[in-house]
N, C-alpha and C positions, 0 to 999 in steps of 0.2 A: 454560095449563100445567096438566096433570092431576097433582094431588098424591095420593100414597097416603093412606089413612086415617091411617096412622102420622104422616105429615108434617102433615096437616091438624090432627090432634089435638094435636100437640106444638108446632108452631111458630106459635102465636098471638102474633104479634110486631108491632112497630111499625116503619115504614119511612119515611124521607124520600124514598125513591126511588119516585116515583109511577108510573114506568113498570113497576116490578116488582111493584106491589101489585095483587092480584086480589081481586075481591069474591066472596062466597059467601053464599047465603041461608040456610045452616045447616040445610036440610031433608033433606040426604042421610042415609039410614039408616045408612050406613057410619060416620058420625061419632059415633053414639050411644056413650056411655060414655067418649069421649075428651075432649070439650070440657066442662070443669068447673072452677070456681074451687077453689082449695085449701080443704080443710075447716077450719073454725075449731073448735079443740078447747080446752077440754073440751066435752062434749056439751051442757051447759046453754046454750052460746052458739050452737047450730046454727040457731036461729031467725034469726040475723043473717047467715047465710052469703049472700053475693051469688051468686045462682044463674045469672045471665046477664049479658051485657054485651058491649060492643063493644071490640075491639082492632084497630087497623090491623095488617095482617100483611105482613111482608117476605116476598118469595118464598122458597120452599124453597132455591133456589140461593144467594140472598143471605144467608139466615140460616146456612147451613152453610158459608159461605165460610171458608177457612183462610188463614193467612198465606202458605203455599206456593203459593196460587192467584193471587197478585197480583205484578205486575212489581217492586214495591218489595222483594220478597224477594230477587230476583236482585241488585239494586243493593246491598243490605245484605251479601249474601254476598261480593260483590266488595270492599266496604269492609273486611270482616273479613279477607279475604286480605291486604290491604295492612297491616293491623295485625300480622299474623304475620311479615311479611317486611321491612317498612320500619323501620329503626332510628330514623328521625326521629320515628316515632310511639311510641317508648318513653316511658313515663310520666315518666322523669326529664327528658325534653325537654319534654313537654306541660305538666308542672307548673311549668315555668319561664316559661310564657307567661301573664303576668298578665291579659291581656285575655280569653283563653280561660277561665281559672279564674274570673274575675268573672262570666262568662256562664253558668257551670255551677253555679248555686245557685238555690234556691227558698226562699221564706220564707212562713210562715203566722203571722199575728199575730191576737191577740184581747185582750179586756179592755183596750182602749185602748192597745195596744202593750206592756202590762206582761208579757204572756205570749207567748213566741216559740218557734216550731218552725222551726229552720233546717236545711235540707238542703244539704250541699256534696258534689257528685258530680264534682268536678274531677279526682279520682284514679281515675275510671273510664276505661277505654280508649275514649274517645269524643272526637269533636270536635263543634263546632256543626253541621257538615254531617251527621255521623252522626245526631245527635239529630233533625235535620229529616227525615231518611229514616225514622227510627222514628215520628215524628209522622205522616208520610205513610202509613206502613204501617198505623197505627191508623185513619186515615181510610179507607183502601182496604178494610179488613175490617169497616167499619161499627161500629167500637168505640163511638162516641158514641151510636148508636141502641141498641146492646146494653146499654150502661150505663143509658140512660134507660128501657129496658124493665124492667130490674131495679128501678129506682126506682119504677116505676108498677105493679108487681105482675104483669107478664106471666109466663107459665109457662116461665121460662128453664131450669129444671131439667127438661129435656125427657123424659128416660128415666123419671122418676118423676111427671111431670105436675104439677109444683109450682112455685109462685112461690118467690122467694128474697128475703125481706124482713126480715132481722135488723136492718136500719137502722130499721124501723118501731118496734122495741122501745125505741129511744132517743128517739123523738119526744116532746117535752114536752106537757103539757096545754095546750090551746089551739092547737096546731099545725094548720095547714090541710092536710089530706091529700086534698083533693078531686081531685087529679090521678090518684088511683088508678083504673086501668082506662081512662084516657082516651087518645086517639090522640096521637101525636107529630107536631109540625110542622104541625098543622092539616089533615092529609090527610083527605079525606072518605071514602076507601074504608074499609070495615070488614068484619069477619067477624061475621055475625049469629049469635047463639046460638040454641040449639034452641027456647027459649021465645019467641024473637022480641022480647025486651025488651032495651034497652041499659042500660049501667051508669048509675046515678044518681050525681050528684056527692056525695051524702051518704054513699055506701057506704064510701068511704075513711075518712071520719070515724067511721062506725059501727065499722069495723075497729079504728081507733085507740082508740075508747072502750072496746072489749073489752080491749085491751092495758092500758089504764089501770085497768080494773076489777080485773084480776088483780094489778096493782101495788098497788092500794089494799088488796086482801085481804092481800097480803104485808105491807104496812105495818102494818095492824091486828094481824095475828097476831104479827109480830116485836115490836111494841111491848108486847103483852100478856105475851109470854114474858120479855122483858127487864125489864119492871116487876115481874114476879112474880105478875101476875094469873092467868096460866096456869102451873100447877105440875105436878110429877110425881105419880105415884100415891101416894107416901108423904107428900106435902105439901111436899117440899123444892123449892127453886127450881131451875130447869133452867139450868145454866150451862156445860155441856159439850155440844158439837154434833158429831156424827159424820155426815158426808155419804158415803153409799154410792153409788158410780157409777163408770163407767169411760169412758175416751176423752173425748168431748165433755162428758160429765156430771161430769168430774173435773178435767181439765187446765186448763180456762179458769178455773174458780172457784179452783183451787189457786194458779194464777199470781197472780190478783188478791189473794188472801189474803196471799201472801208479800209482794207489793208494798206492801200497806197496813200491814204489821205495824210498820214503823218510822216511818210518817207520824204526826206528833204528834196530829193531830185524830182519825185513825182509831184509833190506839193508845189514846188516852184513852177512846174509845167502847167499845173491846173489853176494857177493864180488868176483870179477874176472870172472864173467859170464855175458853174453849178451843174452837177449831175444828180438826177433823182430817178427813182424807179416807181412806176405805177403798176401794181400787180393785182391787188384785190378789186373785185367788181363793186365792193362796198363804196357808195358815193363819198363816204368820209375820206377814203384814200385819195380819190381824185381831188377833193377840196384841199386837203392838207398838202398835196403835192404841188398844186398850181396856185394857191391863194396869194402868194407874194411874188409871183413871176410875171414879167412883162411879156405878153404874147408876141409882141413885135421882136423880142430878143430870144425867142424860144424855138428850138428845133426838136421835133418829135421823132423818135425812132420806134417804129412798130415792129416788134420781133415775134414772128410766128411762122413756123415752118410751112404750114398749110395756108396761112392767112385766113383761117376760119375758126380758130379757137374762140369759143363763145365769150369768155370773160375779156380776152384781149381785144376782140373786135368791138365789143360794146364800149370798152374804155377808149378805143381809138375813135369811134364815132362821137363819144362825149367830148374828147379833147378837140376834135375837129370843129365841133360846134362852139367850143370855148374860143378857139382861134377866130372863127367866122364872126362871132358876136362882137369881138373886140376890134377886128381889123377890116371887116368888109365895109365898103363904101361905094359911092358911085364910080370912083376911079379904080377901086381894087375889087376884083371879082373873087368869088369863093374858090374857083378852080385855081387861080393864081396863088391864093393863100396855101392851099393844100400842096401845090407844086413846090412852093418855096419853103414851107415849114414842116413838111412831113416826108420822111424817108422810111424805107422798110428793109428788114432782114428776113428773107423768105425764100422758099424754093418754089413759090407759085407767083411768078411775075405777072401772069394774066389777071389774077384777082387784085394784085397791087395796082396795076394800071387802071382797072375798073374803079378802084377806090379813089383814084386821082393822083396817085404817086407816079412821078416820072420814071420811065424805064431805066434811065441812067442812075437813078437814085435807089435802085433795088440791089441789095447785096446778097448774093446767093450762098448757100451751103449745100451739103450733100446728104443723101439718105444714109450714108455710113457714119454720120455724126449723130449720135443720140442726144436728145435734148439736155439731159443732165450732164453730158460730157461735152457740151458745145461752147463753153466759155472761151476756148481758143479759136473758135470759128468767128465768122462775122457777127454772131450773136453777142459775143463779148467784145470783140475787137472794135466794132463800130462805135458804140457809146464810150468805151474806155479810151480809144484813140482820140476822139473828139475832146475828151476831158483832159487827158494826160499826155497826148501826142503818140503817134505811132512808134516813134523812136523808143519811148519808154516801154511800150507793149512788146517790142522786139526782144527786150531784155527779159520780160516775163516769159515769153515763148521759149527763150533760150534756157531758162531755169527748168521749165517743164520738160523740154527735150533732154536736158541733162539726166533727169530721173528716168525718162523713157529708155535711154541708152543703158543706164544702170539696171533697170528692170529686165530688159531683154538680154543683157550680156553677162551680168555678174553671176558668179556661182551661187547656188541656192543658199549656202551657209553664210554668205556675205551680202545677200540680196535683201535689202531692208523691206521693200514691199512684200516679198515672198515670206519673210519671217513674220511680219505683222499679220498677213493673211492666214498663215498656219496657226499662229497664236489665237486668232479669232475663231478658227474652226475648233481648236482645242478647248477654248473657254466656253463656247456656246454649245457645241455638239457633244463633247465628252464630259465637261464639268457641269454643264447645265445652266450656265449663266446667260440669260436671255437679253441682257441689257449691257450697253457699253457707253462710257462717258468719254467725251473728247474735251480736254481741258487745256486750252492754250493760255499760257501766262504771258499774254500780250493783248492789250485792249484793242489793238488794230485788227486782231483776228476775231472780233466779237461776232461776225456773221459766218465765220468758217464752219462752226458746228452745224448751223442750219443748212449750209450747202452740202456738206458731207452727209448729213442726215438724209437728204434726198438721194444723193449719189448711191449711198449704201442701202437704204431701206427700199427704195424703188427698184433697185437692181436685184437684191437678194431676198426680198420678202416673198418667197415662192413656196408652194406646197407640193409641186410635182417636179420630177426630174425631166431631163431632156427628152426621154422617150414617152413622157406623159404619165408615167406610173407615180403613185403617191410616194413621197419621201417617207422614210422610216424615222425621221427626226425633223425638228423645226429648223428652218434656215433663216438667216438674217436676224440680226439683233436690233432691239429698240435702241436708237442712238440719240443722245442729247448732250448738251454741254453749254458752258458759259466761260468767259474768260476768268482766270484767277486774278485777283483774289475775290472777285465778286461772288463766284460760285460757292466759296467757302462759307459765306454768310447766307446761303440760300439752301442748297441741297446736300452739302457735305455731311450734315448730321446723318442723313440716310446712308451715305456711303460708308461712314465709320461704324455706325451702330445698328443700321437697319439691313437692307438688302446688300448682297455682295454684287458689286457692279465693277467689272474690269474697266480700267481707265487708261487713257493715253494722256500723259502730261507733255506739253510742248513748251520749251523755253528757249531763250536766246542770250548769248553772251554779251551782246551790245544792244542798247536801247535805240529806238528810232529818234527819240527826243530826250537825251540824258539831262538829268537835273539833280542837284544836291544842295541842301542847305548847309551853311558853314557849321562844322563840328557835329554834323548828323550823318547817319547812314544815307547813302544815295538812294533815291526813290527806286531805281532799278534793282539795287541790291536788296532792298526790303521786299520787293516783289519776288525776286529769285530765292530769297531765304525760304519763302513759302513753297516755291516750286520744288526745292530740295527736301523740305521737311515732310510735306504731305504724303509722298509715296512711302516713306519710312513709317509714318504713323499708320497708314493703311496696312502695311505689311506686318509690323511688329505688334501693334495694339498695346494694351495695358492690362496686366493680369491682376487678379485679386491680391496676390502676394505683393505686387508693386504698390497697390493702394494701401495695404496694411503698413508697409514699410514707410510710406509717405505720411502716415498718421491721419488718413482720411477717416472721418467718423463712420462708424459701422452702418448706420442707416443709409448712407450715401454710396457705400462701396459698390453694390451691385449695379447701381445706376451709372457708375463711372467706369465700369469694365469695358474695355475695347477688345473684341475677340481677335482683331487682326486677321492675318491670312487672307487679305484682300488684294488681288493681283493688279499690277499696273506696269506700264512701260513708260520710260522717259526718253523723249527726243530732245536733244540739245543741239541747237544750230548756232552758227556764228553770229548772224544778224538777220533781222527781218527786213530785207530790202526787196526790190522788185523781183530780182532773180530768185530769191528764197520763196517768195509767194508762189511762183511757178513751180518750184520744187515740191512744195507742200501739196499743191493741187494734184500733180501727177502721182505723188506718193500714195495718196489716199484713193485716187481713181484705180490705181493698179492693185492696191490692197483688196479692194472690192472684187476685182476680177479674179484674183487668186482664190478667194473663198468660194466664188461661184464655180470655178473650174474644179476645185476639190469636191464640192458637194454634188457636182454633175447636174447643175441647173443652167438655165439660160438667164444670165445676169443682164441681158440687154434688151429684153422686151418689157412691157409694163401694162399688161392687160388688166391688172388690178385697179388701174385708175379709170377704167372705161365704164364699168357698170353704173356707178353713181352718176356719172355725167349723162348717160343714156336715160336714166330714170328722171334726172333733173329736167330733161327736155319735155318729158310728159307732164311734169308739174308746171313747167313754164307755159306749156300750151293751155293747161287748165286755168292758170291764173290769168292769162291774157284773155281767154274766152269769158271768164267770170267778170273781169274788169270792163271789157268792151261790150259784151252782149248779155251779161247777167246769167250766163250758163251756170247751173248748179254743179257742185263738186260731185264727180262720179268716177268710178273705175279704180278707186284706191281702197286700202284696208280701212277698218273702222278708226284706228288710231290716227292715221294720216288724214283721213277725211275730216275728223273733228278738229285737228290742228289747222288744216287749211281753211275750214269754215270760220274758225276763230280769227285767223289772220285776215281773211277777206272781209269779214263783218266788222272788223275794227274801223276801217275807213268809213263804212256806212254809218256806224254809231257816232263817229266824230262829226259827220255831216249833219246827222239828225240833231246832235246837241247844239250845233251852231244855228 
C-alpha cells in the first residue's frame, strides 16, 4: 500500500492486525519533517526529547476507519428504528424488567471497597442486545488499539502531529511508563525513524521524570508563598491569587476550585486566601476580579501556552498596570513589581522573560497536553496549589490516575468511560438526540458542566473524519447543565415535556457539609430525593389514563401528559472529596475520547476556534485605525460595515453632545 507523506507522517500507530501492518525503513526523503516525537517543553528539557523510535503502524485504511464503514453500523440503525416504533421498548416497560436493569450497571471500587463509583444506565434506551452491538462496533473500528495508542504516546492528534498524554500528568512517582512508544500485541512490524534508532524502555520514564520535576518545582514554589518565605514587593504576604487565562487555561481550574471550596480538608488549607479567575477581556471582568484586592498582597498567574493569546495578554497588561499604579514609587521600580507579583504558566519562556517575569517563575508544560485537558498540568496545579496546597492537589491527581487505570485496563463491559462513550454515540448518532445534559446534584460541581462543555464540544464538534472526508452523521452533542435542584426550576420543563435530552445525573452518598434541622429531613436527603426521582419521571412519564384516574379536569389533561421515554444515566459516588473530583474529571475526559475514537474523528485539535479569532484581528485593526487616524470602515460586508460605523460613531456623538 502506497501511503501519502501526510498519512505516513501522521498515522504512526499500533495494530493487532498483522495483515494490515506494513514496514518502512524510514529513509524516504518525503517523510522528513513529519516523523517526530512531540516536543518536551519548556526548553530546558529538550535534551530529554526522544528523537526516534519504533511504533507499529496500523494501515492508513484501518486507522481512518469510521463507524459508518462497518456492518455493525447498519445493525445499530435497524435497532434504533425499532426503538422509535415499538411501544414495548418504551422505558416504562424496559425499566420494569428487573433482570435487564440489573445487567445495565457498572461499578468501580477502590480503597478496599470503601469508595464506590456506581453507574446505572438502565434508564437508557438500550437492551443487552443493543449494548453487545455497541461493543461489537467498538471492536470493528479498532477502538481498543486506538485507546492503547493514546496510552503509549502515539501521535493520535494527527493534524497537529502530537501525542495525547494528559493521563501521564497523573502518574505517581515510581510508576513504570516503559510501555511508552512500544508496539502493541507483540507485533514485530515497526516504522523505523529517520535516525534508525528504536525507542529505549527508559524514555517513557524520562518523560515521566520531567513531569515530576515540574510538579516538584510547583510544590517548592507554592510552599514558599504559602509559608511567607516568598513575599510581595512591599514585604506583605501574598494571599490573593488571580489566574489570568481563558478556555482550557481557566475552565478546568475554576471547576476544581469551586469543587474544593466546601471540602473540609481543602477549605482548611485555603483559609485566609483568595483565588479568582480573570478570563473575559470585558473590562467589567477585570473590575469585579480586582476591585477589593490589595495589590501588595496579590500574585498574578498568567496561563497561556504560547504567551500570545490576545485576550489573556491584554488582561495581563491591564493587571500589570493595576499593580504598577498602586505599588510603584521612587523606591519600588516597575520591573521589581512584575518580578515579585507576576508568574507564568507557559511553554514560551522567552516571551515570559520579555514581559518581565523571572525565568525561575515560569512553569512549563508540553505540547502533548491540550488546553482543555490541562488542569492536571501546571495550568491547574500552580493556582490550585497556591490556594489549597500541593499536598491536596496530589490527592486530586491520584483520583484522576485511578480512573486512568480503570479506563486503560478494565474490560469494556465493566469500563465506565467506555460505556458512557458508547451510550453517547448511540443517543446522538443512532437515536438522533443532538443535546446532552450534565446534572450534578452537588452545588460544589456548579462549574463542572461548563468545563465538560468545552472538553466535549471543542473535542468532538467536527464535520470531517480523520482522512478529511465529510462525516455521514453529526458528531458531538450540545452539552449544558446546572446543579440540581436549581436546574429543576430552570430548564427541566423542556426536558420533561419539550425536547428529548439524554442526561447524566451525578449524586453522592455523603455531603461535603451535612446539615439537618431537628425532626426534619436532612438537607442532603432532600437533595438526593430529587436525584432519585427525576430519572424515573423522565423515563416513565405520565399517561392520559393516569390523569383520568387521578381526576384531573379534562381541559388540563393534555397539558399534563408526560410522554416519558427520555433516557438518562445515574452516577452515584460515595462522597465528593478531592479524590472524587479527580475521578470525575478523568471519567468525562475519557468518555469524550471514546466517542471520538468510535466516530473516527480527531478529538484533539480545535481548528474551529481559529476562524473567528483571525477575523477579529482584522476588525481590531480597523477599529484601531479608525480611533487613532480616522480611517473609514472598509473591506467588510455591508452588514458588518454598518454595525462598525454605528459602534465607532457612538463615541463621536457623545463627544459632540458634551
